[in-house]
C-alpha positions in Angstrom: 129.5 10.2 114.9 125.8 9.7 115.7 124.5 6.4 114.4 120.7 6.3 113.9 118.8 3.1 114.5 116.6 2.0 111.6 113.2 1.0 113.0 112.3 -1.3 110.2 113.8 -4.6 109.2 112.6 -4.6 105.7 115.6 -4.5 103.2 114.0 -2.0 100.8 113.2 0.4 103.6 116.7 0.1 104.9 118.1 0.8 101.5 115.9 3.9 101.1 117.0 5.1 104.5 120.6 4.8 103.6 120.1 6.6 100.3 118.3 9.4 102.1 121.1 9.6 104.6 123.7 9.9 101.8 121.7 12.7 100.2 121.3 14.5 103.5 125.1 14.4 104.0 125.7 15.6 100.5 123.2 18.4 101.0 124.9 19.4 104.3 128.4 19.4 102.7 127.2 21.5 99.8 125.5 24.0 102.1 128.8 24.3 104.1 130.7 25.0 100.9 128.2 27.6 100.0 127.0 25.8 96.9 123.2 26.5 97.2 122.3 25.1 93.8 123.7 21.7 94.4 122.5 21.8 98.0 119.0 22.3 96.8 119.3 19.5 94.3 120.4 17.1 97.0 117.7 18.3 99.4 115.1 17.5 96.8 116.7 14.0 96.3 116.6 13.5 100.0 112.9 14.3 100.2 112.1 12.1 97.3 113.9 9.2 99.0 112.1 10.0 102.2 108.8 10.0 100.4 109.5 6.6 98.9 110.4 5.3 102.4 107.2 6.7 103.8 105.1 5.1 101.1 106.3 1.7 102.3 105.9 2.4 106.0 103.0 4.8 106.4 99.5 5.4 105.0 98.7 8.5 102.9 97.1 10.4 105.8 100.3 10.5 107.9 101.3 14.2 108.2 104.8 13.7 106.9 103.4 12.2 103.7 100.8 14.9 103.2 103.5 17.6 103.5 105.8 15.9 101.1 103.0 15.4 98.6 102.0 19.0 98.9 105.6 20.2 98.3 105.6 18.4 94.9 103.7 21.5 93.7 107.0 23.3 93.3 109.3 20.2 93.0 110.6 20.6 96.5 111.4 24.3 96.0 113.1 24.0 92.6 110.5 25.4 90.2 108.3 28.4 90.4 106.3 28.0 87.1 104.6 24.8 88.2 102.7 26.4 91.1 101.7 29.3 88.9 100.2 26.8 86.4 98.5 24.9 89.1 97.1 28.2 90.5 95.6 29.2 87.1 93.9 25.8 86.7 92.8 25.7 90.3 91.3 29.2 90.0 89.5 28.4 86.8 87.9 25.3 88.2 86.8 27.1 91.4 85.5 30.1 89.3 83.2 27.7 87.4 82.0 26.2 90.7 81.4 29.6 92.2 79.4 30.9 89.3 77.4 27.7 89.1 76.6 27.8 92.8 75.3 31.4 92.8 73.5 31.8 89.5 69.9 30.7 89.5 69.7 30.6 85.7 72.0 27.5 85.8 69.6 25.9 88.2 70.3 22.5 89.7 71.5 21.0 86.4 75.1 20.9 85.3 75.8 23.3 82.5 76.0 20.6 79.8 72.4 19.5 80.6 71.1 23.0 79.8 71.6 25.1 76.7 75.4 25.2 76.2 75.6 28.5 74.5 73.4 30.1 77.2 75.7 28.7 79.8 78.8 30.1 78.0 77.1 33.5 77.9 76.4 33.4 81.6 80.0 32.5 82.4 81.3 35.2 80.0 79.3 37.8 82.0 81.4 37.1 85.0 84.8 36.3 83.5 86.2 39.8 84.2 86.2 39.0 87.9 88.2 35.8 87.6 91.7 37.5 87.8 90.6 38.9 91.2 90.4 35.4 92.6 94.2 35.2 92.4 94.3 37.6 95.4 93.6 35.6 98.5 92.0 38.6 100.2 89.3 39.0 97.5 85.7 39.9 98.3 82.9 38.2 96.4 81.0 41.4 95.9 84.0 43.0 94.2 84.8 39.9 92.1 81.2 39.8 90.8 80.2 43.5 90.7 77.1 44.9 89.0 75.3 41.6 89.2 72.4 40.7 91.5 73.6 37.4 92.7 72.7 35.2 95.6 75.9 34.2 97.4 74.9 30.8 98.7 76.6 28.5 101.2 78.4 26.8 98.4 79.6 30.1 96.9 81.3 30.9 100.3 82.6 27.4 100.6 84.3 27.4 97.2 85.5 30.9 98.0 87.2 29.7 101.2 88.7 26.7 99.3 90.1 29.2 96.7 91.6 31.4 99.4 93.4 28.5 101.1 94.6 27.0 97.9 95.8 30.2 96.3 97.6 31.2 99.5 99.5 28.0 99.6 100.4 28.2 95.9 101.6 31.8 96.3 103.8 30.6 99.2 105.1 27.8 96.9 106.0 30.4 94.3 107.8 32.7 96.8 109.7 29.8 98.4 110.9 28.6 94.9 112.1 32.2 94.1 113.9 32.3 97.5 115.7 29.0 96.9 119.1 30.6 96.6 118.8 33.0 99.5 118.9 31.5 103.0 
């Protein structure tokens, strides 16, 4: 049997390491028995214990912590509705930022500093293009057709952020759907 050395002497870190190791062994035995549902549950418990361990030993910008934090978007592969909800909210926020960055009528002021009804009318002119933003391969001139708009640096920047974010969230949905098939 392979014995792993624990690099930390802190009692709490050692306890979390042991809990994580127990969940890893339970996950492995469930996978060997073909029980994918329980295996997935123990895998998520293992990751949660590992995340708690990393919080005590590493700063937030450590790659392992960033990956584990990002995987919370689908509860470590157990839920597919959560990343869909996040994608809708994420797309809505970036849609507002894109319209704001490219419409000269909104100017340099935030929408609530100008006439609010005028701002709502401006956004309602572009709302038909919002569902197209769910597709990571969207083109701005197809999302906002029939409008003479200036695509600024910020429009392209928010567009790129949208593409990266929505691609990751689509991956999270697919991986959550595939949880029972390995």
